[in-house]
C-alpha positions in Angstrom: 7.7 -8.0 -16.3 8.9 -6.6 -19.6 6.7 -5.9 -22.7 8.2 -8.8 -24.5 6.9 -11.1 -21.8 3.5 -9.5 -21.7 2.6 -9.5 -25.4 -1.1 -10.5 -25.3 -4.3 -10.3 -27.2 -6.4 -8.1 -25.0 -6.3 -9.8 -21.6 -5.7 -13.3 -23.0 -2.6 -13.7 -20.8 -4.8 -14.6 -17.9 -2.7 -16.7 -15.6 -5.4 -17.6 -13.2 -6.8 -20.9 -12.0 -10.3 -22.0 -13.0 -11.8 -24.7 -10.9 -15.0 -26.5 -11.5 -16.7 -29.1 -9.3 -15.9 -32.3 -11.2 -12.2 -32.5 -10.3 -12.9 -31.7 -6.6 -15.4 -34.6 -6.5 -13.0 -36.9 -8.2 -10.2 -36.1 -5.7 -12.5 -36.3 -2.8 -13.6 -39.8 -3.7 -10.0 -40.8 -4.3 -9.1 -39.8 -0.8 -12.0 -41.4 0.9 -11.5 -44.8 2.6 -8.0 -43.9 3.8 -8.8 -44.2 7.5 -6.5 -47.2 8.0 -3.5 -45.1 6.7 -4.6 -42.1 8.7 -4.8 -44.0 12.0 -1.3 -45.2 11.3 0.2 -41.9 10.6 -1.7 -39.4 12.7 -3.4 -39.7 16.0 -5.8 -37.5 18.0 -4.2 -37.1 21.4 -6.3 -38.3 24.3 -4.7 -35.8 26.6 -5.2 -32.0 26.2 -3.0 -30.6 23.4 -1.2 -27.3 23.6 -3.6 -25.7 21.1 -7.3 -26.3 21.0 -10.3 -24.9 19.1 -13.9 -24.7 20.2 -16.9 -26.1 18.4 -20.2 -24.3 18.2 -21.5 -25.7 21.5 -18.3 -24.5 23.3 -16.6 -27.9 23.6 -12.9 -28.0 23.0 -11.7 -29.5 19.7 -8.4 -31.2 19.7 -6.1 -30.7 16.7 -4.4 -33.4 14.8 -0.9 -34.2 16.0 1.6 -35.1 13.3 3.9 -38.0 13.9 7.6 -37.0 14.5 10.0 -39.3 12.7 13.8 -38.9 13.1 15.6 -37.5 10.0 19.0 -36.1 10.2 20.7 -33.7 7.7 24.3 -32.4 7.7 25.8 -29.6 5.6 29.0 -27.5 6.1 29.7 -29.3 9.4 26.3 -28.4 10.8 23.7 -31.2 11.7 20.0 -30.6 12.2 16.9 -32.7 12.5 13.8 -32.5 10.4 11.1 -34.6 12.2 8.4 -33.9 9.6 10.5 -34.7 6.5 8.2 -37.6 5.8 5.5 -35.2 4.6 7.8 -34.4 1.6 8.5 -38.0 0.6 5.4 -39.9 1.7 2.7 -38.2 -0.2 -0.1 -40.7 0.4 0.5 -40.5 4.1 0.7 -36.8 4.0 -2.6 -36.5 2.2 -4.3 -38.3 5.1 -2.8 -35.8 7.5 -3.9 -32.9 5.4 -7.5 -34.3 5.3 -7.6 -34.4 9.1 -6.3 -30.8 9.3 -9.0 -29.7 6.9 -11.6 -31.3 9.0 -10.2 -29.7 12.1 -10.1 -26.3 10.5 -13.7 -26.5 9.4 -14.9 -27.6 12.8 -13.0 -24.7 14.4 -14.5 -22.2 11.9 -18.0 -23.7 12.1 -19.3 -21.0 14.4 -18.4 -18.4 11.7 -20.4 -20.0 8.9 -23.1 -17.3 9.1 -20.4 -14.6 9.0 -18.8 -16.3 6.1 -22.0 -16.4 4.2 -22.7 -12.8 5.0 -19.3 -11.7 3.8 -19.5 -13.7 0.6 -22.9 -12.2 -0.1 -21.9 -8.6 0.4 -18.7 -9.1 -1.7 -20.8 -10.6 -4.5 -23.3 -7.9 -4.2 -20.7 -5.3 -5.2 -20.1 -6.9 -8.5 -22.1 -6.5 -11.7 -23.6 -9.7 -13.0 -22.5 -9.0 -16.5 -19.3 -7.1 -17.6 -17.3 -6.5 -20.7 -14.1 -4.7 -21.6 -13.9 -1.8 -24.1 -13.1 -3.3 -27.5 -9.6 -2.7 -28.8 -8.7 -2.6 -32.5 -5.9 -4.9 -33.7 -5.7 -4.8 -37.5 -9.1 -5.5 -39.0 -10.6 -6.8 -35.8 -11.9 -5.5 -32.5 -11.0 -7.7 -29.6 -12.7 -7.7 -26.2 -13.6 -9.9 -23.2 -16.9 -10.3 -21.5 -18.3 -12.3 -18.6 -21.9 -13.3 -19.3 -24.6 -13.1 -16.6 -24.6 -16.2 -14.5 -21.1 -17.2 -15.3 -17.8 -16.9 -13.5 -15.1 -16.7 -16.1 -14.3 -14.6 -19.2 -15.2 -15.2 -22.8 -12.7 -13.8 -25.3 -14.3 -12.5 -28.4 -13.8 -10.4 -31.5 -15.9 -8.5 -34.1 -14.7 -7.6 -37.6 -14.4 -3.9 -38.4 -16.9 -3.1 -41.2 -18.0 -0.2 -43.3 -21.3 0.8 -41.7 -23.2 0.4 -38.4 -26.0 -2.2 -38.4 -29.3 -0.9 -37.2 -29.7 -4.0 -35.2 -26.6 -3.7 -33.1 -26.3 -5.4 -29.7 -25.7 -3.4 -26.6 -22.1 -4.4 -26.6 -21.6 -3.0 -30.2 -23.4 0.2 -29.2 -20.9 0.5 -26.3 -18.0 -0.1 -28.7 -19.4 2.3 -31.3 -19.9 5.0 -28.7 -16.5 4.6 -27.1 -14.4 4.2 -30.2 -16.5 5.6 -33.1 -16.1 2.4 -35.2 -18.5 0.3 -37.2 -19.2 -3.5 -36.9 -20.8 -6.4 -38.5 -23.3 -8.2 -36.3 -21.3 -11.5 -36.1 -19.4 -12.1 -32.9 -16.6 -14.7 -32.9 -15.8 -16.5 -29.7 -12.1 -17.2 -29.5 -12.0 -18.9 -26.1 -14.7 -19.5 -23.5 -13.2 -20.3 -20.1 -16.6 -21.4 -18.8 -16.8 -24.1 -21.5 -13.2 -25.1 -20.7 -14.1 -25.6 -17.0 -17.0 -27.8 -18.0 -14.7 -29.8 -20.2 -11.6 -30.2 -18.0 -12.8 -29.4 -14.5 -9.7 -27.2 -13.9 -8.2 -24.8 -16.3 -5.4 -22.2 -16.1 -4.8 -20.3 -19.3 -1.1 -19.7 -19.7 -0.5 -17.6 -22.9 -2.2 -16.9 -26.1 -0.9 -15.6 -29.5 -2.6 -14.6 -32.7 -1.0 -15.1 -36.1 -0.2 -11.9 -38.0 -3.1 -12.6 -40.4 -5.4 -13.2 -37.5 -6.4 -16.6 -38.9 -4.8 -19.0 -36.3 -4.4 -18.8 -32.6 -2.0 -20.7 -30.3 -2.6 -20.9 -26.6 -1.5 -23.0 -23.6 -3.7 -24.6 -20.9 -2.9 -26.3 -17.6 -5.7 -28.7 -16.9 -4.2 -30.4 -13.8 -3.4 -27.6 -11.4 0.3 -28.4 -11.4 1.1 -25.6 -13.9 2.2 -28.0 -16.6 0.9 -26.4 -19.8 -0.1 -28.0 -23.1 -0.1 -26.3 -26.5 -3.4 -25.9 -28.5 -3.8 -24.4 -31.9 -7.2 -23.2 -33.2 -8.1 -22.3 -36.8 -10.2 -19.2 -36.4 -11.6 -19.5 -39.9 -13.3 -22.8 -39.1 -13.3 -22.8 -35.3 -11.5 -26.2 -35.4 -9.0 -27.2 -32.7 -6.1 -28.7 -34.5 -5.6 -31.8 -32.4 -2.6 -32.8 -34.5 -0.8 -29.7 -33.2 -1.3 -30.3 -29.5 1.8 -30.8 -27.4 2.4 -31.1 -23.7 5.1 -29.2 -21.7 4.9 -25.9 -23.5 5.3 -22.5 -21.8 5.7 -19.7 -24.4 4.7 -19.5 -28.1 5.1 -17.1 -31.0 4.2 -16.9 -34.6 6.5 -16.1 -37.5 5.2 -13.6 -40.1 3.9 -16.3 -42.5 1.2 -17.4 -40.0 2.2 -21.1 -40.5 5.4 -21.3 -38.6 5.2 -21.5 -34.8 8.0 -21.2 -32.2 7.5 -22.6 -28.7 9.5 -23.4 -25.6 9.5 -26.9 -24.1 10.1 -27.7 -20.4 12.5 -30.2 -18.8 11.7 -32.6 -16.0 11.9 -29.7 -13.5 9.4 -27.6 -15.5 12.2 -25.2 -16.7 11.7 -23.9 -20.2 15.0 -25.0 -21.8 14.5 -25.6 -25.5 13.0 -23.6 -28.4 11.5 -25.5 -31.3 10.1 -24.4 -34.7 7.1 -26.1 -36.1 5.3 -25.8 -39.5 1.6 -26.3 -39.2 0.3 -29.3 -41.1 3.8 -30.7 -41.7 4.6 -34.3 -40.9 8.3 -33.5 -40.3 9.6 -33.4 -36.8 9.8 -30.0 -35.1 13.2 -28.4 -35.4 15.3 -27.6 -32.4 16.3 -23.9 -32.6 18.0 -23.3 -29.2 18.9 -25.2 -26.0 19.8 -23.7 -22.7 21.7 -26.0 -20.3 22.3 -23.6 -17.5 19.8 -24.7 -14.8 19.5 -21.2 -13.5 18.2 -19.8 -16.8 14.8 -19.9 -18.4 14.0 -19.6 -22.1 11.2 -17.4 -23.5 10.2 -16.9 -27.1 8.5 -13.7 -28.2 8.6 -11.1 -31.0 9.1 -7.4 -31.6 6.0 -5.4 -31.8 6.5 -4.5 -35.4 6.7 -8.2 -36.4 10.2 -7.7 -37.7 11.9 -10.2 -35.4 11.3 -13.3 -33.3 13.2 -13.0 -30.1 14.7 -15.9 -28.1 15.2 -14.6 -24.6 17.5 -16.3 -22.1 16.9 -15.0 -18.6 18.1 -15.8 -15.1 17.4 -13.6 -12.1 20.6 -11.7 -12.8 21.5 -12.0 -16.5 20.0 -11.8 -20.0 20.9 -12.9 -23.5 18.7 -12.2 -26.6 18.8 -13.6 -30.0 16.9 -12.3 -33.1 15.4 -14.3 -35.9 14.0 -12.7 -39.0 10.2 -13.1 -38.6 9.7 -13.3 -42.4 12.5 -15.9 -42.8 11.9 -18.6 -40.1 14.9 -20.6 -41.3 17.3 -17.7 -40.8 20.2 -18.0 -38.4 19.9 -16.5 -34.9 21.6 -13.2 -34.4 23.0 -12.5 -30.9 22.4 -9.0 -29.6 24.8 -9.1 -26.5 26.5 -12.0 -24.8 25.2 -12.6 -21.2 27.2 -11.2 -18.3 26.6 -11.7 -14.7 24.4 -9.0 -13.1 23.5 -7.4 -16.5 19.9 -7.7 -17.9 18.4 -6.3 -21.0 15.2 -6.5 -23.1 14.9 -5.6 -26.8 12.4 -3.9 -29.1 12.9 -2.8 -32.8 12.0 0.3 -34.6 13.0 1.3 -38.2 16.5 -0.3 -38.1 17.3 0.5 -34.5 17.2 -1.7 -31.4 15.6 0.0 -28.4 16.9 -1.7 -25.3 16.1 -1.5 -21.6 19.1 -2.5 -19.6 20.4 -2.2 -16.0 24.0 -1.9 -17.4 25.6 1.4 -16.6 27.1 3.1 -19.6 30.5 3.4 -18.0 31.0 -0.3 -18.5 31.9 -3.2 -16.2 30.4 -6.6 -15.9 29.8 -7.0 -12.2 27.0 -6.0 -9.8 28.9 -2.8 -9.1 28.3 -1.8 -12.7 24.6 -2.2 -12.8 21.7 0.0 -11.6 18.2 0.8 -12.5 16.9 0.2 -16.0 17.8 2.8 -18.6 16.8 3.2 -22.2 19.5 2.8 -24.9 19.5 2.3 -28.6 21.9 1.1 -31.3 21.7 0.3 -35.0 20.7 -3.1 -36.0 24.0 -3.6 -37.7 26.0 -3.0 -34.5 23.9 -4.5 -31.6 26.7 -5.0 -29.1 26.8 -3.1 -25.8 29.8 -1.0 -26.8 27.5 0.7 -29.3 24.6 1.3 -26.9 23.8 5.0 -26.5 21.6 6.2 -23.6 18.7 8.3 -25.0 16.5 9.1 -22.0 18.3 9.8 -18.8 16.1 10.4 -15.7 16.5 12.6 -12.7 17.6 11.2 -9.3 14.8 9.2 -7.6 13.2 8.2 -10.9 13.7 4.9 -12.8 12.2 3.0 -15.8 10.1 -0.1 -15.2 9.0 -0.8 -18.8 8.6 0.5 -22.3 6.0 0.4 -25.1 6.9 1.1 -28.7 4.7 2.4 -31.5 5.3 3.6 -35.0 5.7 7.2 -34.0 6.1 7.1 -30.3 7.7 5.3 -27.3 6.1 5.1 -23.9 8.1 4.8 -20.8 6.5 3.4 -17.6 8.5 4.8 -14.7 8.5 5.3 -10.9 9.5 8.5 -9.2 9.7 8.4 -5.4 8.1 5.0 -5.6 5.0 6.3 -7.4 4.0 5.6 -11.0 4.8 8.1 -13.8 4.4 7.8 -17.6 6.3 9.7 -20.3 5.9 9.7 -24.1 8.8 10.2 -26.5 8.4 11.0 -30.2 9.9 8.6 -32.8 12.0 8.9 -34.9 13.7 11.8 -33.3 17.1 12.9 -32.1 15.7 15.1 -29.3 14.9 12.4 -26.8 15.2 14.7 -23.9 11.9 16.3 -25.0 9.1 14.1 -23.6 5.6 14.5 -22.3 4.6 13.5 -18.8 1.0 12.1 -18.8 -1.4 13.1 -16.1 -2.8 10.3 -13.8 -6.0 10.7 -11.7 -4.1 9.9 -8.5 -0.6 10.0 -7.1 -1.0 6.7 -5.1 -2.2 4.2 -7.6 -1.4 1.2 -9.7 -0.9 1.4 -13.5 -1.3 -1.7 -15.6 -0.5 -1.4 -19.4 -3.2 -2.6 -21.8 -2.7 -5.0 -24.7 -1.6 -2.2 -27.1 -1.0 -4.7 -29.9 -1.4 -2.2 -32.8 2.0 -0.9 -33.7 0.5 1.8 -35.9 -1.9 3.1 -33.3 -2.0 6.8 -32.3 -3.4 5.9 -28.9 -2.5 3.6 -26.1 -4.4 2.1 -23.2 -3.8 1.4 -19.5 -5.8 0.6 -16.5 -5.4 2.6 -13.3 -6.8 1.9 -9.9 -6.1 2.4 -6.2 -7.7 1.3 -2.9 -10.3 4.1 -3.3 -10.4 4.4 -7.1 -12.3 1.6 -8.9 -10.5 0.0 -11.8 -10.5 2.5 -14.7 -9.6 1.9 -18.4 -7.9 5.0 -19.9 -6.9 5.8 -23.4 -4.2 8.4 -24.1 -3.6 10.2 -27.4 0.1 9.7 -28.0 0.5 13.0 -29.8 -1.2 15.3 -27.3 -1.1 13.1 -24.1 -4.8 13.8 -23.6 -6.6 11.0 -21.7 -10.1 9.6 -22.3 -12.0 7.5 -19.8 -13.2 4.4 -21.6 -14.6 2.5 -18.7 -14.7 2.4 -14.9 -15.7 -0.5 -12.8 -19.1 0.0 -11.2 -19.4 -0.8 -7.6 -22.9 -2.0 -6.8 -24.6 -1.1 -3.5 -22.0 1.5 -2.5 -23.2 5.0 -1.8 -21.2 7.2 -4.2 -20.6 11.0 -3.9 -22.9 13.1 -6.0 -21.3 16.5 -5.5 -20.3 18.2 -8.7 -16.9 19.6 -9.5 -16.2 22.2 -12.1 -14.9 20.5 -15.2 -16.3 17.1 -14.4 -19.5 15.4 -15.5 -21.4 12.2 -15.1 -20.4 9.5 -17.5 -23.2 8.6 -19.9 -24.9 5.2 -19.9 -24.0 4.7 -23.5 -20.4 3.8 -23.9 -19.3 3.9 -20.3 -20.1 2.3 -17.0 -22.3 4.7 -15.2 -20.5 6.2 -12.2 -20.9 9.4 -10.2 -18.8 12.5 -10.3 -15.5 13.0 -8.5 -16.1 14.4 -5.1 -13.6 17.3 -4.9 -14.6 18.0 -1.3 -13.0 14.8 0.0 -10.5 16.0 2.6 -7.4 13.9 3.3 -5.2 14.8 6.2 -1.8 15.8 4.9 0.9 15.2 7.4 4.7 15.4 7.0 6.1 12.6 4.9 2.6 11.5 3.9 1.4 11.4 0.2 -2.3 11.6 -0.2 -4.2 9.2 -2.4 -6.7 11.9 -3.4 -7.1 12.9 -7.0 -4.4 15.1 -8.4 -5.9 18.6 -8.3 -4.1 19.6 -11.4 -5.2 16.6 -13.3 -8.8 16.0 -12.4 -10.1 18.2 -15.1 -8.7 15.6 -17.6 -10.7 12.8 -16.1 -14.4 12.1 -15.5 -14.4 9.4 -13.0 -15.5 8.2 -9.6 -13.3 8.4 -6.5 -14.8 6.8 -3.4 -14.2 9.7 -1.0 -15.5 7.6 2.0 -12.1 5.8 1.9 -8.7 7.4 2.4 -5.4 6.2 1.0 -2.1 7.7 2.1 1.5 6.9 1.5 3.6 7.2 4.7 7.3 6.8 5.4 8.5 4.5 8.2 12.0 5.1 9.6 13.7 1.9 10.5 16.4 1.3 13.1 19.1 1.6 10.4 17.6 4.9 9.3 16.0 3.8 6.1 12.6 5.3 5.0 10.2 2.5 4.1 7.1 3.3 2.2 3.8 2.3 3.9 0.4 2.7 2.2 -2.4 3.1 4.7 -6.1 2.6 3.7 -9.1 3.2 6.0 -12.6 4.7 6.0 -12.7 8.5 6.1 -14.6 8.2 9.5 -12.0 6.0 11.1 -10.2 7.7 14.0 -6.6 7.4 14.9 -7.4 6.6 18.5 -5.4 3.3 18.8 -8.6 1.2 18.9 -8.8 -0.1 15.3 -8.2 -3.6 14.0 -5.7 -3.6 11.2 -4.3 -5.9 8.5 -0.7 -5.4 7.3 0.2 -6.9 4.0 3.7 -7.5 2.6 5.7 -9.3 -0.1 9.2 -8.0 -0.6 11.0 -10.3 -3.0 12.2 -10.7 -6.7 12.1 -6.9 -7.2 8.3 -7.1 -7.5 6.3 -4.1 -6.5 3.6 -4.6 -3.9 0.8 -2.8 -5.9 -1.9 -0.9 -4.1 -4.9 -1.4 -6.4 -8.6 -1.6 -6.3 -10.1 -4.6 -4.5 -13.8 -4.4 -3.8 -13.4 -7.3 -1.3 -11.4 -5.0 1.0 -14.5 -2.9 1.6 -15.8 -5.7 3.8 -13.1 -5.0 6.2 -12.9 -1.3 5.7 -16.6 -0.9 6.3 -16.2 -2.7 9.6 -13.7 -0.2 10.8 -10.5 -2.0 9.8 -7.4 -0.3 8.6 -5.5 -2.1 5.7 -1.8 -1.3 5.2 0.8 -2.3 2.6 4.4 -2.4 3.7 6.8 -1.8 0.7 9.8 -3.5 2.3 13.3 -3.8 0.9 13.5 -6.7 -1.6 10.6 -5.3 -3.6 10.9 -3.0 -6.6 9.1 0.2 -5.4 12.3 2.3 -5.2 14.4 0.7 -7.9 17.3 -1.7 -8.2 19.1 -0.6 -5.0 15.9 -1.1 -3.0 15.6 -4.7 -4.4 19.3 -5.6 -3.7 19.0 -4.2 -0.2 16.5 -7.1 0.6 18.1 -10.2 -1.0 20.8 -12.7 -0.3 22.8 -11.7 2.8 20.6 -8.6 3.2 17.4 -10.5 3.3 16.7 -9.8 6.9 16.2 -6.1 6.1 12.8 -7.1 4.7 11.8 -8.6 8.0 12.9 -5.6 10.0 11.1 -3.3 7.6 7.9 -5.2 8.1 8.2 -5.2 11.8 8.9 -1.4 11.8 5.7 -0.9 9.7 3.7 -2.9 12.2 5.0 -0.8 15.1 4.3 2.4 13.1 0.6 1.5 12.8 0.4 0.9 16.6 2.5 3.9 17.6 0.6 6.3 15.3 -2.7 4.9 16.6 -3.9 3.4 13.4 -4.1 0.0 15.1 -4.7 -1.4 18.6 -1.6 -3.3 19.8 -3.6 -6.5 20.3 -5.7 -6.2 17.1 -3.0 -6.3 14.4 -3.1 -8.9 11.7 -0.7 -9.7 8.9 -1.0 -11.4 5.5 1.6 -12.8 3.1 1.4 -14.7 -0.1 4.1 -17.1 -1.3 7.4 -15.3 -0.7 5.3 -12.8 1.3 4.5 -15.7 3.6 8.2 -16.1 4.3 8.3 -12.4 5.1 5.4 -12.6 7.6 6.4 -15.9 9.2 10.0 -14.6 9.7 8.7 -11.4 11.3 6.5 -13.6 13.6 9.5 -15.6 14.6 11.5 -12.5 15.5 8.6 -10.9 17.4 5.9 -13.5 18.1 3.8 -11.1 20.3 3.5 -8.3 17.7 0.6 -9.8 15.8 -2.7 -11.2 17.0 -3.4 -13.2 13.9 -1.7 -13.9 10.5 -2.7 -15.5 7.2 0.0 -17.3 5.2 -1.1 -18.2 1.7 0.9 -20.8 -0.3 3.9 -19.7 1.9 7.6 -20.4 1.3 8.4 -21.6 4.8 11.0 -24.4 4.5 13.5 -22.4 2.5 16.6 -24.1 3.9 15.6 -27.7 3.0 14.0 -26.6 -0.3 17.1 -24.9 -1.7 19.1 -28.0 -0.7 16.8 -30.2 -2.8 17.8 -29.7 -6.4 15.3 -32.3 -7.5 12.5 -29.7 -6.9 11.5 -27.2 -9.6 13.0 -23.7 -9.3 15.5 -24.5 -6.5 18.6 -23.7 -8.5 16.9 -20.8 -10.1 16.2 -19.3 -6.7 19.9 -19.1 -5.7 20.3 -15.6 -7.1 17.5 -14.4 -4.8 18.1 -16.2 -1.5 21.6 -17.6 -1.8 23.4 -20.8 -2.8 23.4 -23.3 0.1 26.7 -24.7 -1.2 28.3 -21.4 -0.1 28.9 -21.6 3.7 28.1 -17.9 4.3 24.8 -18.1 2.3 23.9 -21.4 4.0 24.4 -20.0 7.5 22.4 -16.9 6.6 19.4 -18.8 5.1 19.4 -21.1 8.1 19.3 -18.2 10.5 15.9 -17.0 9.2 14.2 -20.0 7.6 10.7 -19.8 9.2 10.4 -23.6 9.7 13.8 -23.8 11.4 13.4 -20.8 13.6 10.1 -21.3 15.5 10.8 -20.1 19.0 10.1 -22.7 21.7 7.9 -21.7 24.6 6.9 -18.4 23.0 3.2 -17.4 22.5 2.5 -17.2 18.8 -0.4 -15.4 17.1 -3.4 -17.2 15.6 -2.6 -18.6 12.2 -4.4 -19.6 9.1 -1.9 -21.4 6.8 -3.2 -22.2 3.3 -1.6 -24.4 0.7 -2.4 -26.4 -2.5 -1.7 -30.1 -2.8 -0.7 -29.7 -6.5 1.6 -26.7 -6.0 4.7 -27.1 -8.1 6.3 -23.9 -6.9 6.0 -24.2 -3.1 5.4 -27.7 -1.9 2.3 -28.4 0.3 4.6 -30.0 2.9 6.2 -26.6 3.7 3.0 -25.3 5.2 2.2 -28.7 6.8 5.6 -29.0 8.4 5.5 -25.5 9.7 2.1 -25.8 11.4 3.2 -29.1 13.0 6.3 -27.5 14.4 4.6 -24.4 15.7 2.0 -26.6 17.5 4.8 -28.7 18.9 7.2 -25.9 20.1 5.3 -22.7 20.6 3.2 -21.9 23.7 -0.3 -21.8 22.5 -3.3 -19.9 23.7 -6.6 -21.9 23.2 -8.2 -18.7 21.9 -5.6 -18.4 19.1 -6.3 -21.0 16.5 -3.5 -22.6 14.4 -5.2 -23.8 11.3 -3.9 -25.6 8.2 -6.2 -25.5 5.2 -5.2 -27.4 2.0 -6.9 -27.2 -1.4 -6.8 -30.8 -2.7 -7.4 -29.9 -6.3 -5.3 -26.8 -7.0 -1.7 -25.6 -6.9 0.0 -22.3 -6.4 -2.7 -20.5 -8.3 -6.1 -21.2 -6.8 -9.7 -20.5 -8.0 -10.0 -17.1 -9.5 -13.5 -17.2 -10.8 -15.1 -13.8 -10.5 -17.6 -15.0 -7.9 -16.4 -18.5 -6.9 -13.2 -17.2 -5.3 -15.2 -15.0 -2.9 -15.9 -18.1 -0.8 -12.2 -18.4 0.1 -11.8 -14.7 0.7 -14.9 -14.7 3.0 -13.3 -17.7 4.9 -10.1 -15.7 5.4 -11.8 -12.5 6.5 -14.1 -14.5 8.9 -10.9 -16.0 10.5 -9.5 -12.5 11.0 -12.7 -11.2 12.5 -13.1 -14.2 14.7 -9.5 -13.9 16.0 -9.3 -10.0 16.2 -12.8 -8.6 16.2 -15.4 -6.5 14.4 
């Protein structure tokens, strides 16, 4: 995701679901009393079924059996049957089936309730009851987020920067003063309180949030249904009033012009595709003015701005092309200025600095307009008067094996977020300058880690922020001085109840209570076994003197290389306790994604400790189709090459077994959304490889979904998976679609398949149809449960409350432990 898409006020771009209890109760009562329909649609077989669970007293529990109804489809001369198509078109009937599946799953998992409670309690016990982010200055204000004690969701706040420190400061202001050396008034302003929004709406997902240039007005979007249909809200921060006259449904992105009164926004069509940009003047009774309309169904519109507030940008993006228009931010009625006309395969993203456009593009500078002429992103620039690609000049070439992921621009510096050998790297260039080859590489506390840029809204700032973490490095907020590159630890997540190392290392110190979360010193004695083609996750020995932080040395994190059958080296990150032996006896969980060029990040997750502390190994397979190794890595796992992803995942699983990280009958797998397709396809290819798998909101019925152009995103997905109107693509998709390739008579692993009734990205019926087909075709072992669990009040994004989501995680881990052990 580029900076133009990530412009936020602190962490206000928090696209996470927030579920309260009221909507759940409402939906539950709505679905009660449906037994007549249920009995008509679904029956409990009187004879023993292929797959059975056991209740707490040991009696067998028979699963629901979905009715099979003839439905024939034909395409490109091929005919196939979809016996569970009715789940897509008969929602009321499908809901009844889902309810029975939920009841069955709960009965099968009833004997793990104590384990679930124990897991949830220990996960919650690692979290501090009250947390806050380090305040970040944007203009005359300091912005921060906090989660109050006893609440689950963030409160977004600000404090005005003042002349002197009050003698009656709160603890938070003392923290801010200690960290940043600034002064504050005592008055805190609450911009948004997600806890209050949950109380009001029952469900809330915050989409985006934008402050006006004068900091007086805030525009934000909320989804209150769970279907990811967002509405625009505008709040006057001077009075605290929500301007109800400015509310509008079906809005995705918003941005302010420089006058603080003119608002641009994108509106969705009936398939939830942002396709129009409008301009609105606050308080005006005139109709909003249409600025731009995009009719290509494969392209989405986004409206943003350059960081220096010079231009509003209208961005037209498909998965393979880009087109950007500029609007003078101080003259909202000005005409749009095209930067570069879209061309297939070529993408670009624009920033502005002192009369020059700085552009990230995958276009090679030797020209061409096909896929053969594109590669990894590179940094180019051109004068504002000559924006076309023939004037683009590359200004920061990189060595082989390195590529640019993103950029951040400031008044005097430009930051490049890169990867080299699949691992993160950050470099700083001075602006304005002609010597762009001279740049500083910043030190990071670990080689194997995840780097997340901060808000960094202040264009004139001399510092910038990021968050770094890894499976054994709790989330840490760092601030770098742009001139010197020197880092400063502002905050590190405190892990409650975990024994931390206390050995001292020369050049490190304990962080003080005032201004930082109290953590222990880096344990320099932590030994990590270094093997050929293995990158350690220990702290960088040359960089640790720059950081004063805590590394949990009782956990090891290593990057391995797995050689596939076609000779490709696939990165595999392996995490385990430092006392775990490679003796081939360990339970293990393999996680994968591998789509859309998205990197499978290896970041801090305190919940994982509940498995690691029980002797589990957790591994992340960075298969082709992801973005870890650049554009070529991504393109090697899409379209006609999609099966490479599945073979990479299988090779990673076998590597864990062959290298004795995992017992061959104790290996689990987990995939989310497109990662669910990855895992399910791997299972279809080798059903006996895994003991248990978890598929979360999985994309399983890809063949039928891409043929259904009435669904949101179907046409937009063609660039990733293929166009089913193309016979070659159609045949390829059909050859791996998980729902269509369940092997008859083969023993499948235990499965927990989770979906959301309100999911607008991946329909609930995909999971339901897949489970029904696996039960019907595969040979089942009564000890291997096949469970379908549906959230009746959420969509693709489920509950992400800081504590409330732990219940679902505990359920998942209990399933794994029940099926695999420990």
